[in-house]
VMD Tcl script that builds the backbone (N, CA, C; Angstrom):
set m [mol new atoms 423]
animate dup $m
set s [atomselect $m all]
$s set {name element resname resid chain x y z} {
  {N N UNK 1 A -9.437 -30.509 24.811}
  {CA C UNK 1 A -10.355 -29.857 23.903}
  {C C UNK 1 A -11.596 -29.439 24.708}
  {N N UNK 2 A -12.034 -28.188 24.585}
  {CA C UNK 2 A -13.203 -27.728 25.337}
  {C C UNK 2 A -14.472 -28.468 24.927}
  {N N UNK 3 A -15.422 -28.484 25.827}
  {CA C UNK 3 A -16.664 -29.229 25.600}
  {C C UNK 3 A -17.469 -28.656 24.445}
  {N N UNK 4 A -17.420 -27.323 24.253}
  {CA C UNK 4 A -18.197 -26.745 23.159}
  {C C UNK 4 A -17.680 -27.193 21.795}
  {N N UNK 5 A -16.429 -27.577 21.708}
  {CA C UNK 5 A -15.900 -28.103 20.456}
  {C C UNK 5 A -16.206 -29.591 20.310}
  {N N UNK 6 A -16.100 -30.336 21.392}
  {CA C UNK 6 A -16.328 -31.780 21.317}
  {C C UNK 6 A -17.765 -32.123 20.988}
  {N N UNK 7 A -18.697 -31.370 21.545}
  {CA C UNK 7 A -20.105 -31.704 21.397}
  {C C UNK 7 A -20.839 -30.764 20.450}
  {N N UNK 8 A -20.116 -30.068 19.591}
  {CA C UNK 8 A -20.729 -29.142 18.639}
  {C C UNK 8 A -21.683 -29.857 17.701}
  {N N UNK 9 A -21.337 -31.044 17.263}
  {CA C UNK 9 A -22.186 -31.792 16.330}
  {C C UNK 9 A -23.516 -32.175 16.968}
  {N N UNK 10 A -23.535 -32.354 18.270}
  {CA C UNK 10 A -24.776 -32.720 18.947}
  {C C UNK 10 A -25.745 -31.544 19.035}
  {N N UNK 11 A -25.219 -30.340 19.077}
  {CA C UNK 11 A -26.062 -29.157 19.217}
  {C C UNK 11 A -26.591 -28.651 17.884}
  {N N UNK 12 A -26.028 -29.102 16.767}
  {CA C UNK 12 A -26.450 -28.622 15.454}
  {C C UNK 12 A -27.493 -29.555 14.865}
  {N N UNK 13 A -28.579 -28.960 14.334}
  {CA C UNK 13 A -29.563 -29.807 13.655}
  {C C UNK 13 A -29.014 -30.274 12.313}
  {N N UNK 14 A -29.446 -31.417 11.874}
  {CA C UNK 14 A -28.974 -31.934 10.600}
  {C C UNK 14 A -29.335 -33.383 10.452}
  {N N UNK 15 A -29.102 -33.915 9.283}
  {CA C UNK 15 A -29.416 -35.325 9.074}
  {C C UNK 15 A -28.482 -36.202 9.901}
  {N N UNK 16 A -28.988 -37.328 10.372}
  {CA C UNK 16 A -28.120 -38.211 11.149}
  {C C UNK 16 A -27.021 -38.785 10.259}
  {N N UNK 17 A -25.881 -38.898 10.789}
  {CA C UNK 17 A -24.751 -39.442 10.052}
  {C C UNK 17 A -23.462 -38.879 10.615}
  {N N UNK 18 A -22.413 -39.134 9.936}
  {CA C UNK 18 A -21.118 -38.664 10.391}
  {C C UNK 18 A -20.924 -37.203 10.003}
  {N N UNK 19 A -20.275 -36.459 10.872}
  {CA C UNK 19 A -19.975 -35.056 10.619}
  {C C UNK 19 A -18.460 -34.885 10.614}
  {N N UNK 20 A -18.013 -33.781 10.034}
  {CA C UNK 20 A -16.591 -33.473 10.027}
  {C C UNK 20 A -16.135 -33.112 11.433}
  {N N UNK 21 A -14.904 -33.445 11.788}
  {CA C UNK 21 A -14.363 -32.976 13.061}
  {C C UNK 21 A -14.328 -31.445 13.088}
  {N N UNK 22 A -14.300 -30.891 14.288}
  {CA C UNK 22 A -14.394 -29.441 14.461}
  {C C UNK 22 A -13.299 -28.704 13.700}
  {N N UNK 23 A -12.068 -29.198 13.732}
  {CA C UNK 23 A -10.965 -28.511 13.054}
  {C C UNK 23 A -11.179 -28.471 11.543}
  {N N UNK 24 A -11.751 -29.531 10.988}
  {CA C UNK 24 A -12.033 -29.550 9.558}
  {C C UNK 24 A -13.195 -28.626 9.215}
  {N N UNK 25 A -14.172 -28.509 10.111}
  {CA C UNK 25 A -15.272 -27.579 9.883}
  {C C UNK 25 A -14.765 -26.143 9.863}
  {N N UNK 26 A -13.860 -25.817 10.780}
  {CA C UNK 26 A -13.279 -24.475 10.819}
  {C C UNK 26 A -12.464 -24.221 9.557}
  {N N UNK 27 A -11.725 -25.220 9.099}
  {CA C UNK 27 A -10.950 -25.066 7.869}
  {C C UNK 27 A -11.865 -24.837 6.672}
  {N N UNK 28 A -12.987 -25.538 6.613}
  {CA C UNK 28 A -13.944 -25.336 5.524}
  {C C UNK 28 A -14.534 -23.929 5.580}
  {N N UNK 29 A -14.825 -23.427 6.774}
  {CA C UNK 29 A -15.321 -22.058 6.919}
  {C C UNK 29 A -14.266 -21.052 6.473}
  {N N UNK 30 A -13.013 -21.319 6.815}
  {CA C UNK 30 A -11.934 -20.416 6.400}
  {C C UNK 30 A -11.790 -20.411 4.883}
  {N N UNK 31 A -11.929 -21.581 4.258}
  {CA C UNK 31 A -11.848 -21.629 2.804}
  {C C UNK 31 A -12.986 -20.828 2.177}
  {N N UNK 32 A -14.196 -20.990 2.688}
  {CA C UNK 32 A -15.344 -20.250 2.142}
  {C C UNK 32 A -15.138 -18.747 2.288}
  {N N UNK 33 A -14.665 -18.312 3.441}
  {CA C UNK 33 A -14.419 -16.888 3.663}
  {C C UNK 33 A -13.303 -16.377 2.761}
  {N N UNK 34 A -12.225 -17.153 2.662}
  {CA C UNK 34 A -11.108 -16.744 1.815}
  {C C UNK 34 A -11.538 -16.678 0.360}
  {N N UNK 35 A -12.311 -17.647 -0.095}
  {CA C UNK 35 A -12.762 -17.671 -1.479}
  {C C UNK 35 A -13.658 -16.467 -1.779}
  {N N UNK 36 A -14.498 -16.095 -0.835}
  {CA C UNK 36 A -15.368 -14.937 -1.020}
  {C C UNK 36 A -14.556 -13.652 -1.138}
  {N N UNK 37 A -13.601 -13.458 -0.245}
  {CA C UNK 37 A -12.776 -12.247 -0.261}
  {C C UNK 37 A -11.919 -12.198 -1.517}
  {N N UNK 38 A -11.288 -13.317 -1.860}
  {CA C UNK 38 A -10.459 -13.360 -3.070}
  {C C UNK 38 A -11.315 -13.082 -4.295}
  {N N UNK 39 A -12.525 -13.634 -4.333}
  {CA C UNK 39 A -13.423 -13.401 -5.460}
  {C C UNK 39 A -13.799 -11.944 -5.609}
  {N N UNK 40 A -14.096 -11.276 -4.493}
  {CA C UNK 40 A -14.452 -9.855 -4.564}
  {C C UNK 40 A -13.284 -9.022 -5.072}
  {N N UNK 41 A -12.102 -9.261 -4.536}
  {CA C UNK 41 A -10.934 -8.494 -4.965}
  {C C UNK 41 A -10.554 -8.812 -6.405}
  {N N UNK 42 A -10.623 -10.082 -6.775}
  {CA C UNK 42 A -10.253 -10.510 -8.127}
  {C C UNK 42 A -11.215 -9.934 -9.168}
  {N N UNK 43 A -12.510 -9.909 -8.851}
  {CA C UNK 43 A -13.493 -9.375 -9.792}
  {C C UNK 43 A -13.375 -7.865 -9.957}
  {N N UNK 44 A -12.794 -7.186 -8.969}
  {CA C UNK 44 A -12.550 -5.738 -9.080}
  {C C UNK 44 A -11.199 -5.449 -9.726}
  {N N UNK 45 A -10.518 -6.477 -10.194}
  {CA C UNK 45 A -9.198 -6.370 -10.841}
  {C C UNK 45 A -8.150 -5.760 -9.911}
  {N N UNK 46 A -8.263 -6.038 -8.636}
  {CA C UNK 46 A -7.251 -5.608 -7.679}
  {C C UNK 46 A -6.211 -6.709 -7.511}
  {N N UNK 47 A -5.029 -6.310 -7.077}
  {CA C UNK 47 A -4.019 -7.292 -6.726}
  {C C UNK 47 A -4.414 -7.903 -5.392}
  {N N UNK 48 A -4.587 -9.204 -5.381}
  {CA C UNK 48 A -5.026 -9.898 -4.168}
  {C C UNK 48 A -3.784 -10.279 -3.375}
  {N N UNK 49 A -3.583 -9.600 -2.255}
  {CA C UNK 49 A -2.448 -9.898 -1.390}
  {C C UNK 49 A -2.939 -10.585 -0.122}
  {N N UNK 50 A -2.019 -11.254 0.548}
  {CA C UNK 50 A -2.388 -11.970 1.765}
  {C C UNK 50 A -2.876 -11.018 2.846}
  {N N UNK 51 A -2.291 -9.834 2.947}
  {CA C UNK 51 A -2.709 -8.903 3.997}
  {C C UNK 51 A -4.159 -8.467 3.804}
  {N N UNK 52 A -4.576 -8.244 2.565}
  {CA C UNK 52 A -5.974 -7.881 2.295}
  {C C UNK 52 A -6.905 -9.039 2.623}
  {N N UNK 53 A -6.513 -10.234 2.217}
  {CA C UNK 53 A -7.341 -11.416 2.469}
  {C C UNK 53 A -7.411 -11.696 3.967}
  {N N UNK 54 A -6.283 -11.574 4.654}
  {CA C UNK 54 A -6.245 -11.826 6.094}
  {C C UNK 54 A -7.196 -10.891 6.831}
  {N N UNK 55 A -7.163 -9.616 6.485}
  {CA C UNK 55 A -8.034 -8.648 7.149}
  {C C UNK 55 A -9.503 -8.960 6.892}
  {N N UNK 56 A -9.838 -9.289 5.644}
  {CA C UNK 56 A -11.222 -9.599 5.302}
  {C C UNK 56 A -11.733 -10.859 5.973}
  {N N UNK 57 A -10.916 -11.897 5.990}
  {CA C UNK 57 A -11.334 -13.164 6.600}
  {C C UNK 57 A -11.489 -12.999 8.113}
  {N N UNK 58 A -10.582 -12.273 8.738}
  {CA C UNK 58 A -10.698 -12.067 10.179}
  {C C UNK 58 A -11.923 -11.226 10.521}
  {N N UNK 59 A -12.281 -10.271 9.666}
  {CA C UNK 59 A -13.500 -9.496 9.893}
  {C C UNK 59 A -14.744 -10.366 9.725}
  {N N UNK 60 A -14.724 -11.282 8.764}
  {CA C UNK 60 A -15.882 -12.145 8.527}
  {C C UNK 60 A -16.054 -13.189 9.625}
  {N N UNK 61 A -14.969 -13.844 9.996}
  {CA C UNK 61 A -15.051 -14.996 10.900}
  {C C UNK 61 A -14.843 -14.660 12.367}
  {N N UNK 62 A -14.207 -13.530 12.643}
  {CA C UNK 62 A -13.830 -13.189 14.011}
  {C C UNK 62 A -12.894 -14.237 14.607}
  {N N UNK 63 A -12.061 -14.819 13.742}
  {CA C UNK 63 A -11.063 -15.796 14.172}
  {C C UNK 63 A -9.743 -15.460 13.501}
  {N N UNK 64 A -8.682 -15.965 14.074}
  {CA C UNK 64 A -7.348 -15.724 13.548}
  {C C UNK 64 A -7.174 -16.427 12.202}
  {N N UNK 65 A -6.504 -15.756 11.264}
  {CA C UNK 65 A -6.235 -16.323 9.944}
  {C C UNK 65 A -4.779 -16.031 9.622}
  {N N UNK 66 A -3.982 -17.069 9.477}
  {CA C UNK 66 A -2.544 -16.918 9.257}
  {C C UNK 66 A -2.119 -17.655 7.995}
  {N N UNK 67 A -0.815 -17.576 7.695}
  {CA C UNK 67 A -0.283 -18.251 6.514}
  {C C UNK 67 A -0.441 -19.762 6.605}
  {N N UNK 68 A -0.400 -20.299 7.816}
  {CA C UNK 68 A -0.540 -21.750 7.966}
  {C C UNK 68 A -1.935 -22.201 7.531}
  {N N UNK 69 A -2.947 -21.356 7.721}
  {CA C UNK 69 A -4.297 -21.688 7.244}
  {C C UNK 69 A -4.326 -21.754 5.724}
  {N N UNK 70 A -3.617 -20.839 5.081}
  {CA C UNK 70 A -3.534 -20.849 3.617}
  {C C UNK 70 A -2.812 -22.106 3.154}
  {N N UNK 71 A -1.780 -22.513 3.874}
  {CA C UNK 71 A -1.069 -23.746 3.543}
  {C C UNK 71 A -1.948 -24.975 3.669}
  {N N UNK 72 A -2.783 -25.004 4.695}
  {CA C UNK 72 A -3.706 -26.131 4.856}
  {C C UNK 72 A -4.731 -26.165 3.729}
  {N N UNK 73 A -5.218 -24.990 3.340}
  {CA C UNK 73 A -6.177 -24.917 2.227}
  {C C UNK 73 A -5.517 -25.405 0.949}
  {N N UNK 74 A -4.281 -24.992 0.718}
  {CA C UNK 74 A -3.558 -25.422 -0.479}
  {C C UNK 74 A -3.306 -26.927 -0.455}
  {N N UNK 75 A -3.088 -27.497 0.723}
  {CA C UNK 75 A -2.869 -28.937 0.838}
  {C C UNK 75 A -4.129 -29.713 0.503}
  {N N UNK 76 A -5.275 -29.244 0.983}
  {CA C UNK 76 A -6.533 -29.947 0.737}
  {C C UNK 76 A -6.986 -29.772 -0.704}
  {N N UNK 77 A -6.839 -28.571 -1.258}
  {CA C UNK 77 A -7.321 -28.278 -2.616}
  {C C UNK 77 A -6.200 -27.584 -3.392}
  {N N UNK 78 A -5.247 -28.353 -3.935}
  {CA C UNK 78 A -4.079 -27.754 -4.589}
  {C C UNK 78 A -4.409 -26.930 -5.831}
  {N N UNK 79 A -5.519 -27.219 -6.491}
  {CA C UNK 79 A -5.860 -26.499 -7.712}
  {C C UNK 79 A -6.706 -25.272 -7.492}
  {N N UNK 80 A -6.724 -24.749 -6.275}
  {CA C UNK 80 A -7.596 -23.612 -5.990}
  {C C UNK 80 A -6.934 -22.271 -6.287}
  {N N UNK 81 A -5.683 -22.108 -5.897}
  {CA C UNK 81 A -5.020 -20.810 -6.026}
  {C C UNK 81 A -3.598 -20.977 -6.533}
  {N N UNK 82 A -3.089 -19.894 -7.102}
  {CA C UNK 82 A -1.665 -19.789 -7.452}
  {C C UNK 82 A -1.082 -18.726 -6.527}
  {N N UNK 83 A -0.015 -19.079 -5.826}
  {CA C UNK 83 A 0.617 -18.171 -4.880}
  {C C UNK 83 A 1.957 -17.726 -5.433}
  {N N UNK 84 A 2.250 -16.435 -5.296}
  {CA C UNK 84 A 3.524 -15.878 -5.751}
  {C C UNK 84 A 4.042 -14.893 -4.711}
  {N N UNK 85 A 5.350 -14.886 -4.524}
  {CA C UNK 85 A 5.983 -13.850 -3.717}
  {C C UNK 85 A 6.434 -12.764 -4.679}
  {N N UNK 86 A 5.882 -11.576 -4.547}
  {CA C UNK 86 A 6.226 -10.469 -5.435}
  {C C UNK 86 A 6.756 -9.307 -4.611}
  {N N UNK 87 A 7.560 -8.499 -5.298}
  {CA C UNK 87 A 8.106 -7.329 -4.625}
  {C C UNK 87 A 6.977 -6.379 -4.274}
  {N N UNK 88 A 7.073 -5.799 -3.090}
  {CA C UNK 88 A 6.033 -4.937 -2.551}
  {C C UNK 88 A 5.928 -3.660 -3.372}
  {N N UNK 89 A 4.715 -3.332 -3.826}
  {CA C UNK 89 A 4.458 -2.091 -4.551}
  {C C UNK 89 A 3.714 -1.153 -3.604}
  {N N UNK 90 A 4.407 -0.195 -2.972}
  {CA C UNK 90 A 3.743 0.648 -1.978}
  {C C UNK 90 A 2.713 1.581 -2.610}
  {N N UNK 91 A 1.653 1.833 -1.868}
  {CA C UNK 91 A 0.640 2.801 -2.279}
  {C C UNK 91 A 0.652 3.939 -1.270}
  {N N UNK 92 A -0.228 4.893 -1.457}
  {CA C UNK 92 A -0.235 6.048 -0.560}
  {C C UNK 92 A -0.655 5.682 0.858}
  {N N UNK 93 A -1.564 4.736 0.990}
  {CA C UNK 93 A -2.018 4.380 2.336}
  {C C UNK 93 A -1.136 3.322 2.989}
  {N N UNK 94 A -0.356 2.588 2.211}
  {CA C UNK 94 A 0.513 1.546 2.753}
  {C C UNK 94 A 1.928 2.087 2.916}
  {N N UNK 95 A 2.514 1.778 4.044}
  {CA C UNK 95 A 3.891 2.188 4.296}
  {C C UNK 95 A 4.735 0.922 4.380}
  {N N UNK 96 A 5.765 0.846 3.548}
  {CA C UNK 96 A 6.624 -0.331 3.569}
  {C C UNK 96 A 7.924 -0.043 2.854}
  {N N UNK 97 A 8.912 -0.837 3.164}
  {CA C UNK 97 A 10.194 -0.667 2.495}
  {C C UNK 97 A 10.125 -1.272 1.101}
  {N N UNK 98 A 10.958 -0.782 0.216}
  {CA C UNK 98 A 10.944 -1.275 -1.156}
  {C C UNK 98 A 11.531 -2.673 -1.271}
  {N N UNK 99 A 12.252 -3.134 -0.263}
  {CA C UNK 99 A 12.853 -4.465 -0.333}
  {C C UNK 99 A 11.914 -5.549 0.182}
  {N N UNK 100 A 10.733 -5.177 0.689}
  {CA C UNK 100 A 9.789 -6.158 1.213}
  {C C UNK 100 A 9.103 -6.914 0.085}
  {N N UNK 101 A 8.694 -8.119 0.409}
  {CA C UNK 101 A 7.935 -8.939 -0.528}
  {C C UNK 101 A 6.565 -9.220 0.061}
  {N N UNK 102 A 5.606 -9.467 -0.814}
  {CA C UNK 102 A 4.249 -9.776 -0.376}
  {C C UNK 102 A 3.754 -11.020 -1.096}
  {N N UNK 103 A 2.887 -11.747 -0.427}
  {CA C UNK 103 A 2.291 -12.950 -0.987}
  {C C UNK 103 A 1.061 -12.545 -1.785}
  {N N UNK 104 A 1.071 -12.823 -3.080}
  {CA C UNK 104 A -0.094 -12.535 -3.916}
  {C C UNK 104 A -0.815 -13.839 -4.222}
  {N N UNK 105 A -2.124 -13.735 -4.331}
  {CA C UNK 105 A -2.988 -14.899 -4.511}
  {C C UNK 105 A -3.812 -14.692 -5.766}
  {N N UNK 106 A -3.851 -15.719 -6.608}
  {CA C UNK 106 A -4.664 -15.671 -7.823}
  {C C UNK 106 A -5.501 -16.947 -7.897}
  {N N UNK 107 A -6.821 -16.811 -8.018}
  {CA C UNK 107 A -7.647 -18.022 -8.129}
  {C C UNK 107 A -7.447 -18.684 -9.483}
  {N N UNK 108 A -7.372 -19.997 -9.491}
  {CA C UNK 108 A -7.245 -20.739 -10.740}
  {C C UNK 108 A -8.642 -21.115 -11.221}
  {N N UNK 109 A -9.009 -20.608 -12.388}
  {CA C UNK 109 A -10.340 -20.835 -12.945}
  {C C UNK 109 A -10.231 -21.653 -14.215}
  {N N UNK 110 A -11.206 -22.517 -14.434}
  {CA C UNK 110 A -11.270 -23.296 -15.669}
  {C C UNK 110 A -12.066 -22.492 -16.689}
  {N N UNK 111 A -11.369 -21.645 -17.435}
  {CA C UNK 111 A -12.010 -20.793 -18.434}
  {C C UNK 111 A -11.589 -21.236 -19.826}
  {N N UNK 112 A -12.497 -21.144 -20.804}
  {CA C UNK 112 A -12.099 -21.418 -22.181}
  {C C UNK 112 A -11.052 -20.409 -22.643}
  {N N UNK 113 A -10.252 -20.814 -23.601}
  {CA C UNK 113 A -9.138 -19.977 -24.050}
  {C C UNK 113 A -9.610 -18.689 -24.707}
  {N N UNK 114 A -10.778 -18.678 -25.340}
  {CA C UNK 114 A -11.237 -17.502 -26.062}
  {C C UNK 114 A -12.053 -16.533 -25.238}
  {N N UNK 115 A -12.291 -16.805 -23.963}
  {CA C UNK 115 A -13.142 -15.917 -23.170}
  {C C UNK 115 A -12.395 -14.637 -22.815}
  {N N UNK 116 A -13.160 -13.594 -22.528}
  {CA C UNK 116 A -12.579 -12.286 -22.237}
  {C C UNK 116 A -11.979 -12.275 -20.828}
  {N N UNK 117 A -12.422 -11.382 -19.994}
  {CA C UNK 117 A -11.890 -11.289 -18.637}
  {C C UNK 117 A -12.566 -12.329 -17.751}
  {N N UNK 118 A -11.809 -13.257 -17.187}
  {CA C UNK 118 A -12.430 -14.272 -16.326}
  {C C UNK 118 A -12.942 -13.643 -15.033}
  {N N UNK 119 A -14.089 -14.112 -14.587}
  {CA C UNK 119 A -14.706 -13.640 -13.354}
  {C C UNK 119 A -14.926 -14.833 -12.428}
  {N N UNK 120 A -14.816 -14.594 -11.156}
  {CA C UNK 120 A -15.094 -15.622 -10.157}
  {C C UNK 120 A -16.553 -15.448 -9.738}
  {N N UNK 121 A -17.449 -16.159 -10.421}
  {CA C UNK 121 A -18.886 -15.996 -10.216}
  {C C UNK 121 A -19.373 -16.848 -9.048}
  {N N UNK 122 A -20.652 -16.673 -8.723}
  {CA C UNK 122 A -21.245 -17.435 -7.620}
  {C C UNK 122 A -21.239 -18.929 -7.917}
  {N N UNK 123 A -21.467 -19.296 -9.167}
  {CA C UNK 123 A -21.435 -20.723 -9.511}
  {C C UNK 123 A -20.028 -21.290 -9.346}
  {N N UNK 124 A -18.999 -20.485 -9.673}
  {CA C UNK 124 A -17.624 -20.920 -9.434}
  {C C UNK 124 A -17.383 -21.132 -7.941}
  {N N UNK 125 A -17.861 -20.185 -7.126}
  {CA C UNK 125 A -17.657 -20.294 -5.680}
  {C C UNK 125 A -18.308 -21.555 -5.120}
  {N N UNK 126 A -19.536 -21.837 -5.547}
  {CA C UNK 126 A -20.226 -23.039 -5.070}
  {C C UNK 126 A -19.518 -24.311 -5.504}
  {N N UNK 127 A -19.055 -24.316 -6.746}
  {CA C UNK 127 A -18.349 -25.490 -7.265}
  {C C UNK 127 A -17.043 -25.711 -6.495}
  {N N UNK 128 A -16.319 -24.631 -6.219}
  {CA C UNK 128 A -15.056 -24.737 -5.492}
  {C C UNK 128 A -15.285 -25.203 -4.055}
  {N N UNK 129 A -16.350 -24.719 -3.417}
  {CA C UNK 129 A -16.664 -25.163 -2.053}
  {C C UNK 129 A -17.014 -26.640 -2.028}
  {N N UNK 130 A -17.732 -27.080 -3.042}
  {CA C UNK 130 A -18.103 -28.497 -3.119}
  {C C UNK 130 A -16.860 -29.366 -3.301}
  {N N UNK 131 A -15.958 -28.942 -4.175}
  {CA C UNK 131 A -14.713 -29.689 -4.388}
  {C C UNK 131 A -13.893 -29.723 -3.096}
  {N N UNK 132 A -13.833 -28.588 -2.399}
  {CA C UNK 132 A -13.072 -28.532 -1.151}
  {C C UNK 132 A -13.650 -29.487 -0.112}
  {N N UNK 133 A -14.971 -29.498 0.029}
  {CA C UNK 133 A -15.582 -30.391 1.021}
  {C C UNK 133 A -15.396 -31.856 0.632}
  {N N UNK 134 A -15.449 -32.163 -0.660}
  {CA C UNK 134 A -15.199 -33.535 -1.103}
  {C C UNK 134 A -13.765 -33.947 -0.795}
  {N N UNK 135 A -12.821 -33.038 -1.012}
  {CA C UNK 135 A -11.422 -33.332 -0.703}
  {C C UNK 135 A -11.208 -33.528 0.798}
  {N N UNK 136 A -11.918 -32.751 1.616}
  {CA C UNK 136 A -11.813 -32.926 3.071}
  {C C UNK 136 A -12.317 -34.297 3.495}
  {N N UNK 137 A -13.469 -34.691 2.970}
  {CA C UNK 137 A -14.032 -35.998 3.318}
  {C C UNK 137 A -13.107 -37.114 2.842}
  {N N UNK 138 A -12.512 -36.945 1.664}
  {CA C UNK 138 A -11.589 -37.959 1.150}
  {C C UNK 138 A -10.354 -38.083 2.047}
  {N N UNK 139 A -9.908 -36.978 2.652}
  {CA C UNK 139 A -8.756 -37.030 3.550}
  {C C UNK 139 A -9.089 -37.743 4.854}
  {N N UNK 140 A -10.336 -37.634 5.290}
  {CA C UNK 140 A -10.732 -38.267 6.548}
  {C C UNK 140 A -10.851 -39.772 6.384}
  {N N UNK 141 A -11.333 -40.222 5.253}
  {CA C UNK 141 A -11.551 -41.664 5.039}
  {C C UNK 141 A -10.290 -42.439 5.046}
}
mol reanalyze $m
mol bondsrecalc $m
mol representation Tube
mol addrep $m
């Protein structure tokens, strides 16, 4: 492991105490980025596909984002998203065969039954990030 990863906690200001290992910190950053991108697409009533999320997260983080990262996020916080494999619906800018499938992502929100169109608001994002970080700490203990 490179020195910049091992001693990252020493270079960051913060309260004294235990910090998350570097890999868990990166996973938390990936979750925050993914949640932001999914929220933007979901609030615009677009179909949230993995390719759109992957491109957005890689632009935000400048790091690789693959299906295994989504699997790790789902393992830590199972109630965050619903994943479905759906048949590919080509658009004018996308070129693909009709037999291809795509991974679609839908955020799971705790909304009352009578509410209109659910939105992924900033308070939802903060609450989900807090739950994710609590789940990460619980896995470390």
